[in-house]
Steps between C-alpha positions, in 0.01 A plus 500: 500500500537339840369135547222642710371707222213275434342544848579866530311565168191315612248658728263277690190657325670401176459134570162389386448113552140429414450641134312375210554596131322430174816475291868595518421848384267543787772380742754739353249790533455389865875506550526839345203646716682373805819683398286812445342446836848468651587853358778339294385572153264724295194335343682505164728238632212244491472557124872435470461176691227385264723588209778286639257209556376539129865488380630223723357286764616586845433142618841373649393140610417342835148651474636859519490795268703826550291780313697819449495790271673570171808731475266777385307475817809568729416857518181405678681349785521713816702261696593140489240270653368141484149364541400135568164378383406137549214344296417180689264375206782573251507705173549360162824651366525377136440151608684516833339541830615794714412539861734775593589829328781725624461838358803708457553868460858601472661816342815452293634139499388416867252250370806275392623464871141431623445237217825327596407490870147357415652248269702364801179431679329347206788271435444339829184288442424494873510870535303548188230262641502702818450825313213346302320389819588785728197629688648776697726815443741354752546185302571711183745725679686181636547359150624828353741572792862386430600175671733567798704192440587584124836645408 
């Protein structure tokens, strides 16, 4: 997967920056609905995302969760895609506050490469803060695009 994979998998209509959620499962359902709306997955993938969240929290730190489906849900994936949902008021995620959810749909092992690229962003506290406070699709794209000066 190329470095630019994150931005190539993210449609502007899949960046929703002013959402509210009653709990983490509501937030996961909203991510799933955005993936369905993007044409990336069948409805059944949303159930696989909920099953994943019931099994293991998708909270990754820095106010970010990365909901994705279980292995059984892979057959519901039509094409790899990302969605970014921001919850300005935060969502309680088992005692942690999440303000950004990056929903992933990936066939095969594609999610591993995507998670790796997202982890690089989240390991930079400044970039993670910018993602949590982004108010435009352009800001999100800029954060997910590869840095030109990196090797």
